C-alpha positions, 0 to 999 in steps of 0.5 A: 107502347110496350115497355123497354124493360130490364131482362127477365129474372128467370133464365131462358134456357130454363123456359126452354124446358117448357117449349114445344120444341125441346132443346136436344144434346148438342144443340143451342138454345138460341141460333141469331142470324146476322152479328150487326149491332141488333143480332150482338146484342140480341145474342148478348142478351141470351147469353147474360140470361145463360143460355146457349146461343150461336151467332151466325153471320156471312161476312163477320161482324161489323164488316162492309157490307153490313147497315151497322158497318162504317166508322160512327153513328149518331145518337140522339133522343130527337124524333120529331112527334115520336116519343117511341123513339126518344124513349128508345133511344135515351134507355140505349143511350144509359145501356151502352154507357153502362157497356162502356163502363163494365167492359172498359171500351167505351164506344160513346162520343159526348158530342152533342147534337145540334138540329138545324131548324128551319120551318119544318114542323118536326123541330118544333116537335121534337122540342115538345116531347123531348121536353116531355121528357126531360131531355136536356134541350137548348133552344139557339136563335141564329145569332145564338147558333152563329156564335156558338159554331162559328165553323157553319154557315147557317141561313136567315130563317134558321134556328137550333135545338141542342141535346148536349147529353147525345153524341156520336157511337163509334160503330164499327168498334161498337159492334165489335165491343158487344160481339167480343163481349157475347163471346166471352160469355160462350156465344158461338160465333159460327161464319156461314150464310143461311138458305131459307127456311121453309115449312110450318109449325116449327123449324127444327134447325137452320141449313147453311150454304156451307153444309152446316146444320144447327138445331135449336129451340129458337131462331132469331134473324137479324140479318138487315139487308138480307131479310128479304132475300132470305124470307122472299115470300113474306118479306121480300116486297117489304124490306127494301135496301137502299145505297147510301153515300157516305163522305169523309173531308180532311180538315185543316191542320191543326185547326180543332174547330171541327173537333169535340167539343167545339163541333158537334154532332149535327143534323140539318132537317130541311135538308136532310144533311147530317154529319159528324165531327172528327172523331178519335180517329181521325178520319174527317168530318162525316157527312152524308145524305139521309135521303133514300137513295136507289134500291141496292143488293148488298151483296153485290152493290158497287161501293164506290161513290160517283162523281155526281154525288161528290160535286153535289156534296161539295157544293152543299159543304162549301155553302155549309162549311166555308172553310172546307169549300176545297177540303180533300176527301179523305175516305168515301163509304157507300152503306145501305140503309134496310127500310120497312115501308114507314121506318118502323122497326121490324120483330115478329114471329114468322106467319108459319114458323112461330119458333122463328122471329123476324128482326130488323127494319133499322131504316137508316136510324136504328143503330143508335137503338142495338141495346134497346132492341137486345132487350126488348126482343129477348124480353118477348121471346123469353117471357113474352113480354107485351108487343108493340104494335107499331113492330108486327109483321102485318103494320108492314107494306109493300109502298115506301111511305117514310114517317120516321126519321 
């Protein structure tokens, strides 16, 4: 397993002097396509090294079509037996906190994360891994759950794991904060849509639909659900964007049961449902299904939830949170997961263009890992740090078999 390490001591700009594609006057050292959580953190890491960086996005950072959109995301170390992502989440939480401290933009809320478990082996594996990694963790019986979290209704077979140091990220605000910090350090933002890169060997420039051409020594495509559209031959059958519906339910006036610290962020393994308490945006309790929805196009998909979905979510709400059985829907969102075949991330060089990197495959769990991803990609590109084999293009199949949650 490749370690997530700190930035290289030597600047990336200096390393480009020996690149087979030397940077020309007026060009960039690095062009990053995609200003979501992955792209913004990648751009920020290169900017910190002194590189000349351009960050390109079709719709803008934290836009409503991006996989990094919406108001909040879960950050937790629990990943069943998957220690790789537990370690990445731990590293990312440290970096999110450091970022908040250094910039004065607090984007993490320590709500704690409750894993509601039944007979599923994932929760038991999570307990083993997190204990081994010395992550603070509490195991709760059903009576303990009921006493501690009375706003939930628990089944007789359910028990819980509680990560008190985990919580939620203010997603939209977090992406904008990282984006702004990158610009402060010199990242040039360019609004535009990239065309498919073609050729072999080295790419000299990336062309945008508006006629602009950007020259650089390195190109990093971190454009989420658009990866398959930009690279149809390489990724068209290996990236699977799916339509995901999100609900916000308004809580009774003055009722603090559904706000931190009384209510945690939570996930129900058997139901594949997760939720986030009322945060400071006061939009309501967020609830969504983690099951993959139908495949979708991020440019053309309708972003309104259907009546059948509302009915199903209300039925679930009545069982899990009886006090919210008649709660009004305050907002709904439709986003997308950008899935690989098994849920592992994709970080690899283009098979024909060696100075083009493909970064994506957030697969519904990627947002929390933005800081670690930025660090990892910087180290891979700038200093040829060891690669994580699971992130390779060769491991991405054309049939979905989800293994990472």
